[in-house]
Backbone bond lengths (Angstrom), bond angles and torsions (degrees), N, CA, C in turn:
res aa  C-N    CA-C-N  psi(-1)  N-CA   C-N-CA  omega(-1)  CA-C   N-CA-C  phi
1 X - - - 1.512 - - 1.477 114.21 -
2 X 1.384 117.50 -42.67 1.398 118.99 172.52 1.450 119.16 -67.16
3 X 1.441 115.88 -32.50 1.450 118.77 173.65 1.463 112.75 -64.98
4 X 1.363 117.92 -36.72 1.416 121.80 -179.00 1.590 111.09 -68.72
5 X 1.274 113.59 -39.99 1.544 124.53 172.49 1.471 106.54 -54.09
6 X 1.307 120.38 -59.96 1.455 129.08 -173.39 1.542 105.61 -57.36
7 X 1.343 120.99 -51.30 1.446 122.61 -176.06 1.550 109.58 -62.53
8 X 1.257 113.49 -34.02 1.494 112.68 -179.00 1.570 111.44 -75.21
9 X 1.304 112.71 -33.95 1.616 109.17 171.34 1.505 113.42 -69.35
10 X 1.366 119.86 -38.60 1.387 119.14 173.30 1.506 112.70 -61.06
11 X 1.255 122.84 -40.61 1.395 124.62 175.09 1.529 113.11 -65.02
12 X 1.314 122.60 -38.61 1.363 123.19 173.79 1.598 115.21 -64.74
13 X 1.405 110.48 -38.15 1.473 112.07 176.25 1.466 117.10 -64.19
14 X 1.415 112.91 -29.63 1.472 119.23 -174.98 1.538 110.65 -101.28
15 X 1.340 116.97 8.24 1.397 117.13 175.40 1.528 111.36 -69.10
16 X 1.265 111.20 149.16 1.525 116.76 -169.78 1.560 115.49 76.85
17 X 1.393 111.98 -3.41 1.561 114.19 178.92 1.558 108.82 82.11
18 X 1.240 122.74 11.80 1.472 123.76 178.30 1.512 108.65 -133.58
19 X 1.313 112.28 145.79 1.497 115.33 175.19 1.541 110.55 -65.63
20 X 1.397 112.70 152.41 1.466 118.39 175.86 1.467 116.62 -50.47
21 X 1.321 120.41 -41.15 1.425 124.27 174.50 1.504 114.97 -51.92
22 X 1.231 113.33 -47.63 1.553 117.12 178.87 1.452 109.82 -62.69
23 X 1.375 116.06 -49.19 1.498 116.71 178.71 1.504 112.90 -55.31
24 X 1.408 116.12 -40.37 1.371 118.94 177.57 1.565 113.48 -61.97
25 X 1.308 112.99 -44.85 1.541 121.85 176.12 1.595 107.04 -55.34
26 X 1.285 112.42 -43.96 1.539 115.54 -174.30 1.510 106.64 -69.28
27 X 1.312 116.01 -47.36 1.529 117.60 179.35 1.564 109.00 -56.14
28 X 1.331 117.49 -40.76 1.526 125.89 -175.29 1.612 102.77 -64.71
29 X 1.411 116.65 -44.63 1.468 121.25 176.73 1.478 110.41 -52.64
30 X 1.281 112.87 -57.76 1.511 116.68 -176.97 1.497 111.17 -57.09
31 X 1.287 118.84 -38.79 1.471 119.06 179.07 1.449 112.38 -71.27
32 X 1.295 121.60 -40.86 1.458 123.67 171.01 1.597 114.39 -58.61
33 X 1.311 116.67 -36.77 1.481 114.39 176.50 1.481 111.85 -74.20
34 X 1.357 121.22 -25.65 1.444 119.59 169.24 1.467 115.12 -67.13
35 X 1.324 113.54 -46.62 1.503 118.54 168.45 1.545 118.54 -48.79
36 X 1.404 107.63 -49.77 1.468 115.11 -178.21 1.566 109.85 -60.13
37 X 1.325 110.07 -45.68 1.522 112.96 179.77 1.391 112.50 -55.03
38 X 1.296 123.41 -45.69 1.419 132.40 176.85 1.554 115.13 -55.16
39 X 1.361 107.89 -45.94 1.503 118.09 -179.56 1.483 118.60 -69.81
40 X 1.449 109.94 -38.31 1.378 116.49 176.70 1.553 113.69 -68.98
41 X 1.275 111.38 -32.54 1.586 120.51 -177.55 1.630 99.89 -69.12
42 X 1.306 119.31 -48.10 1.393 122.87 179.60 1.556 107.97 -54.59
43 X 1.261 114.86 -50.34 1.528 121.07 -169.31 1.615 105.38 -67.66
44 X 1.354 114.89 -36.37 1.498 112.68 176.96 1.488 112.48 -67.38
45 X 1.405 116.52 -39.47 1.506 119.21 173.90 1.537 113.25 -58.80
46 X 1.249 117.61 -48.00 1.458 121.90 -176.58 1.476 109.10 -68.39
47 X 1.416 119.82 -35.24 1.370 120.37 175.51 1.464 118.50 -65.10
48 X 1.364 111.97 -31.64 1.455 118.35 175.30 1.566 110.51 -74.97
49 X 1.307 114.00 -39.13 1.432 119.72 177.05 1.565 109.91 -53.12
50 X 1.285 113.37 -46.18 1.513 122.34 -171.81 1.623 113.13 -89.37
51 X 1.413 112.21 3.50 1.511 124.34 -174.69 1.534 109.42 49.62
52 X 1.301 111.23 48.18 1.547 111.66 171.27 1.532 107.73 -91.21
53 X 1.328 118.35 -30.38 1.531 121.61 172.66 1.413 107.80 -118.39
54 X 1.413 115.72 172.48 1.389 130.42 177.36 1.612 104.80 -86.88
55 X 1.432 116.71 157.19 1.397 119.47 -178.25 1.561 107.67 -77.00
56 X 1.371 120.40 -25.42 1.364 119.49 -178.01 1.470 112.38 -126.55
57 X 1.427 116.84 156.37 1.361 117.38 -175.42 1.565 109.95 -65.99
58 X 1.342 120.24 136.68 1.493 123.47 177.05 1.588 111.84 -56.88
59 X 1.313 110.64 147.77 1.493 115.59 -177.88 1.527 112.67 -64.24
60 X 1.214 117.43 -27.51 1.520 119.47 179.82 1.569 106.24 -129.52
61 X 1.340 114.98 81.91 1.458 115.08 -176.02 1.575 112.55 -68.35
62 X 1.279 113.93 147.71 1.419 123.34 -176.63 1.453 110.28 -80.97
63 X 1.292 120.20 173.14 1.513 129.19 -174.32 1.567 105.25 -65.98
64 X 1.277 114.52 112.07 1.551 117.70 168.61 1.449 95.60 -149.04
65 X 1.486 107.13 164.43 1.530 117.58 -176.95 1.588 109.30 -52.61
66 X 1.265 110.26 146.42 1.521 115.41 -177.83 1.632 105.74 -75.63
67 X 1.251 118.69 155.79 1.376 123.92 -175.60 1.537 112.36 -91.03
68 X 1.376 115.74 -0.84 1.402 122.26 175.54 1.461 115.86 -78.35
69 X 1.303 116.74 159.41 1.502 122.45 166.07 1.393 111.69 -113.56
70 X 1.433 118.04 113.77 1.414 116.41 -169.45 1.688 106.05 -101.17
71 X 1.256 114.96 170.20 1.358 121.87 -179.64 1.551 114.94 121.59
72 X 1.351 116.86 146.01 1.388 118.62 -169.75 1.554 109.02 -103.45
73 X 1.398 114.41 -7.95 1.502 121.15 177.47 1.439 108.71 -138.72
74 X 1.311 116.60 159.84 1.438 125.03 -179.11 1.595 112.64 -49.39
75 X 1.328 116.68 -47.15 1.449 114.05 -177.42 1.597 111.64 -68.03
76 X 1.406 117.52 -30.76 1.445 116.32 170.68 1.535 115.12 -68.61
77 X 1.291 111.94 -35.66 1.509 113.37 170.06 1.541 118.25 -59.48
78 X 1.392 109.04 -42.52 1.508 113.03 177.39 1.492 111.76 -63.69
79 X 1.306 116.45 -40.29 1.509 121.64 176.21 1.584 111.83 -56.36
80 X 1.338 114.89 -48.13 1.404 121.32 -177.91 1.417 114.63 -69.09
81 X 1.293 117.47 -33.56 1.543 124.43 176.40 1.554 102.95 -66.43
82 X 1.244 115.45 -52.96 1.549 120.11 178.20 1.499 115.47 -46.50
83 X 1.348 110.36 -49.83 1.574 121.41 -173.84 1.591 106.68 -68.30
84 X 1.359 113.06 -54.79 1.453 116.62 -176.35 1.590 112.51 -65.88
85 X 1.323 115.87 -29.31 1.450 115.56 -179.17 1.560 110.15 -72.60
86 X 1.219 111.78 -26.78 1.595 114.96 177.18 1.463 107.43 -73.12
87 X 1.405 119.33 -40.66 1.371 126.78 -177.90 1.507 108.63 -64.69
88 X 1.321 119.44 -40.47 1.378 122.56 178.58 1.620 109.12 -64.63
89 X 1.354 113.46 -38.19 1.373 118.63 -179.60 1.492 113.50 -62.34
90 X 1.352 114.07 -42.84 1.485 121.65 174.46 1.579 110.86 -53.69
91 X 1.387 111.14 -48.89 1.453 115.78 -174.93 1.601 105.89 -68.01
92 X 1.209 117.40 -35.77 1.471 116.89 176.25 1.537 115.26 -57.90
93 X 1.420 113.04 -41.31 1.374 119.82 173.53 1.495 114.05 -56.27
94 X 1.377 112.52 -45.81 1.381 118.31 -179.55 1.603 111.79 -63.84
95 X 1.259 116.15 -39.67 1.452 118.53 172.23 1.536 116.14 -62.35
96 X 1.332 116.80 -40.09 1.463 119.99 174.10 1.502 113.06 -60.59
97 X 1.249 114.10 -39.91 1.510 121.74 179.69 1.520 107.46 -56.27
98 X 1.307 118.02 -41.25 1.468 118.33 -179.15 1.586 121.30 -88.61
99 X 1.336 109.54 4.95 1.455 111.74 179.87 1.451 119.65 -53.77
100 X 1.310 118.07 -41.49 1.400 125.36 176.65 1.519 115.68 -61.99
101 X 1.299 116.91 -27.91 1.437 118.09 172.81 1.546 111.77 -82.84
102 X 1.306 116.76 -15.46 1.520 116.24 -170.75 1.467 110.89 -102.08
103 X 1.290 115.28 -19.08 1.622 117.76 176.82 1.554 112.62 -146.78
104 X 1.270 110.03 157.49 1.462 113.36 179.05 1.485 108.32 -85.14
105 X 1.333 119.34 -7.13 1.480 123.59 -171.99 1.594 105.87 -126.02
106 X 1.315 122.03 61.53 1.421 114.99 -178.42 1.564 116.16 -68.33
107 X 1.406 112.03 -19.08 1.467 114.03 -178.54 1.465 112.62 -74.48
108 X 1.451 119.57 -14.75 1.418 123.35 175.63 1.555 115.07 -77.65
109 X 1.359 112.76 -25.73 1.404 119.85 178.29 1.396 122.19 -105.29
110 X 1.410 113.26 -19.27 1.507 117.97 -179.11 1.508 114.17 -61.25
111 X 1.427 121.12 -29.77 1.398 120.58 179.15 1.474 113.37 -61.11
112 X 1.442 116.26 -32.28 1.448 121.44 -179.62 1.449 112.72 -71.67
113 X 1.379 111.09 -34.25 1.578 113.94 174.60 1.512 111.57 -66.39
114 X 1.335 113.86 -42.05 1.496 119.15 -175.68 1.547 108.09 -67.43
115 X 1.240 120.07 -35.56 1.459 124.85 176.73 1.620 111.24 -65.37
116 X 1.314 117.09 -42.77 1.344 118.42 -179.38 1.585 111.74 -70.87
117 X 1.378 114.74 -44.87 1.420 120.38 169.71 1.518 122.34 -47.39
118 X 1.421 107.08 -48.98 1.428 117.15 176.67 1.580 114.00 -64.57
119 X 1.160 118.57 -38.41 1.470 125.40 177.05 1.523 107.59 -66.55
120 X 1.313 111.92 -52.04 1.481 114.58 175.48 1.398 120.90 -50.29
121 X 1.401 116.52 -38.99 1.462 129.98 176.98 1.576 104.64 -65.48
122 X 1.210 120.95 -46.63 1.357 121.69 178.52 1.520 116.30 -64.81
123 X 1.301 114.98 -35.67 1.529 121.86 171.18 1.547 108.19 -63.60
124 X 1.169 115.91 -41.34 1.597 119.70 179.97 1.498 113.14 -60.63
125 X 1.412 109.84 -44.74 1.438 115.53 -175.96 1.449 111.15 -71.02
126 X 1.329 120.30 -36.47 1.411 126.75 175.89 1.541 112.43 -62.79
127 X 1.359 115.23 -46.91 1.382 117.21 173.86 1.527 117.85 -57.61
128 X 1.384 112.10 -44.93 1.452 114.48 171.56 1.418 117.09 -55.41
129 X 1.426 115.42 -40.16 1.465 119.26 -177.31 1.641 110.16 -67.97
130 X 1.240 111.96 -42.05 1.514 117.13 178.77 1.549 110.49 -61.95
131 X 1.344 117.41 -40.18 1.453 123.85 -178.25 1.504 104.91 -62.82
132 X 1.375 118.75 -49.87 1.434 118.96 -177.48 1.403 112.84 -64.83
133 X 1.326 119.72 -37.49 1.530 120.29 178.58 1.471 115.10 -72.26
134 X 1.246 115.86 -40.26 1.546 111.53 -174.15 1.420 112.12 -100.37
135 X 1.298 124.15 -22.49 1.439 126.91 -179.31 1.564 112.26 -135.06
136 X 1.349 114.37 63.96 1.418 117.24 179.86 1.529 117.26 -63.19
137 X 1.410 113.21 -24.03 1.351 115.04 178.83 1.509 118.24 -66.17
138 X 1.339 115.80 -13.22 1.395 125.37 174.85 1.537 115.40 -74.38
139 X 1.322 115.30 -12.28 1.368 119.94 -173.83 1.488 116.21 71.86
140 X 1.275 117.39 179.99 1.505 124.65 174.98 1.407 110.01 -63.11
141 X 1.393 118.12 139.98 1.440 124.29 174.58 1.539 105.49 -75.35
142 X 1.302 114.56 138.81 1.495 119.83 -178.69 1.530 112.85 -102.36
143 X 1.314 115.88 130.73 1.485 122.03 -178.17 1.587 101.81 -72.17
144 X 1.284 118.55 129.29 1.507 122.92 174.28 1.561 106.38 -65.22
145 X 1.389 113.06 161.29 1.439 122.71 175.61 1.550 105.18 -76.05
146 X 1.322 119.35 138.37 1.455 119.17 175.98 1.511 111.61 -68.54
147 X 1.402 115.26 139.81 1.388 119.99 -178.44 1.597 108.00 -69.35
148 X 1.325 108.03 162.77 1.516 117.93 167.63 1.443 111.89 -93.07
149 X 1.400 111.77 125.77 1.383 121.19 -176.52 1.555 111.86 -97.52
150 X 1.259 120.32 132.06 1.432 119.40 178.28 1.527 109.64 -77.78
151 X 1.315 112.06 164.60 1.526 114.41 169.55 1.515 110.42 -69.40
152 X 1.291 116.08 139.94 1.447 121.36 -177.42 1.521 113.45 -122.80
153 X 1.212 113.65 147.28 1.549 121.35 171.86 1.562 108.76 -75.20
154 X 1.207 114.42 164.08 1.525 118.65 171.91 1.455 115.87 -41.30
155 X 1.355 113.06 -55.26 1.431 119.37 -179.54 1.456 114.91 -63.38
156 X 1.433 119.05 -39.94 1.421 119.52 173.25 1.450 117.04 -67.50
157 X 1.413 114.15 -26.88 1.499 117.55 174.09 1.600 112.86 -62.93
158 X 1.364 113.87 -44.90 1.409 126.51 177.58 1.509 111.56 -63.18
159 X 1.293 118.94 -42.13 1.374 126.80 -179.97 1.539 107.44 -65.20
160 X 1.359 118.99 -54.31 1.475 127.16 178.55 1.586 107.17 -51.58
161 X 1.294 116.73 -52.02 1.376 121.50 -176.51 1.626 111.88 -58.01
162 X 1.306 112.00 -36.51 1.492 117.31 -172.05 1.502 102.28 -72.79
163 X 1.225 120.52 -48.28 1.529 123.73 -172.20 1.469 107.34 -67.25
164 X 1.324 120.55 -38.50 1.472 123.20 -176.72 1.557 106.45 -65.90
165 X 1.384 119.19 -47.63 1.415 118.63 -174.11 1.506 114.91 -70.39
166 X 1.439 112.49 -40.59 1.430 116.66 179.42 1.608 112.41 -69.78
167 X 1.287 115.46 -32.00 1.496 116.48 173.50 1.630 112.38 -77.19
168 X 1.290 116.16 -27.63 1.438 117.96 178.84 1.605 105.34 -68.36
169 X 1.358 116.20 -42.85 1.444 119.50 -178.06 1.621 109.90 -64.81
170 X 1.252 117.36 -39.67 1.509 121.00 171.53 1.546 112.49 -61.45
171 X 1.350 115.18 -44.43 1.374 121.94 -174.16 1.622 108.77 -63.18
172 X 1.346 116.01 -42.81 1.500 123.24 -179.45 1.526 103.57 -62.61
173 X 1.189 121.91 -40.73 1.520 125.97 176.90 1.475 109.18 -59.76
174 X 1.316 114.22 -51.51 1.520 115.75 176.96 1.403 118.46 -60.92
175 X 1.317 119.37 -35.01 1.458 128.17 175.23 1.570 107.43 -62.42
176 X 1.317 116.23 -43.28 1.466 117.84 176.96 1.426 113.53 -65.13
177 X 1.318 113.61 -38.57 1.609 115.75 172.43 1.412 114.03 -54.90
178 X 1.351 112.97 -46.15 1.580 117.16 -177.61 1.419 108.42 -63.08
179 X 1.369 114.36 -44.07 1.462 113.23 -170.52 1.592 109.53 -68.10
180 X 1.375 112.67 -31.33 1.538 114.19 174.03 1.446 113.30 -59.47
181 X 1.380 114.49 -43.98 1.446 121.68 -178.47 1.502 114.55 -66.93
182 X 1.440 114.79 -22.17 1.335 119.46 -178.88 1.523 112.65 -119.25
183 X 1.260 116.05 41.17 1.529 118.37 -175.57 1.641 105.85 -62.38
184 X 1.217 114.28 160.68 1.426 121.13 172.49 1.506 116.51 -46.03
185 X 1.334 114.54 -43.49 1.507 118.47 -172.65 1.610 103.84 -69.92
186 X 1.285 114.07 -39.35 1.463 115.39 -177.85 1.433 112.91 -72.69
187 X 1.445 119.83 -34.00 1.435 123.25 172.04 1.571 108.99 -55.89
188 X 1.293 113.69 -52.43 1.437 121.48 -176.11 1.536 111.11 -59.53
189 X 1.349 117.60 -42.29 1.459 118.64 178.56 1.528 107.00 -66.40
190 X 1.215 122.76 -36.58 1.478 124.74 179.95 1.513 110.27 -68.15
191 X 1.367 116.78 -36.00 1.455 117.95 179.21 1.569 111.09 -71.53
192 X 1.394 115.86 -38.78 1.352 121.10 179.67 1.560 110.34 -64.11
193 X 1.283 112.48 -43.18 1.493 118.96 -174.21 1.621 107.48 -68.81
194 X 1.374 115.42 -33.15 1.504 116.70 177.81 1.478 116.50 -75.95
195 X 1.371 113.41 -5.15 1.529 116.83 -177.59 1.471 111.75 -84.98
């Protein structure tokens, strides 16, 4: 009886061709992206309310991370998510630095920045853990160097913030699309079909 129970548990853990820990991290990653999507939307709305950003994307957006997720395989997608997530984090730091210039009430909006940054950090940690678990041959994911930010006028600070937040929202949607394409069940099917 104990042997049957143990074999059943082992079989469940390796269903979909992935260990239960990886499936749990994958589920956690999906949940984090949903939370991040909600928090980014709230931050955009609050930023518009306090006139920190524009209501529409500027005609000529400045250099910020792309909202796409590149790569032809899931490991490449994870690497791109990790790199761009860190780049967005650097740009969020830059926006936070300018909050005092952009509003008389930075204390009313800074909690929304803090929430987005915290959730983004959890997303990056989970991506790193999944990459190490599923594709250890890729080695450790490397954090990119922070970009150098030029001094910006008030208008340029608002434009930068607008582009960063709108692209961050699009990026989170693209991350979710990639995760749907590479759900644990599909990863397991691909592993089984490759054997």
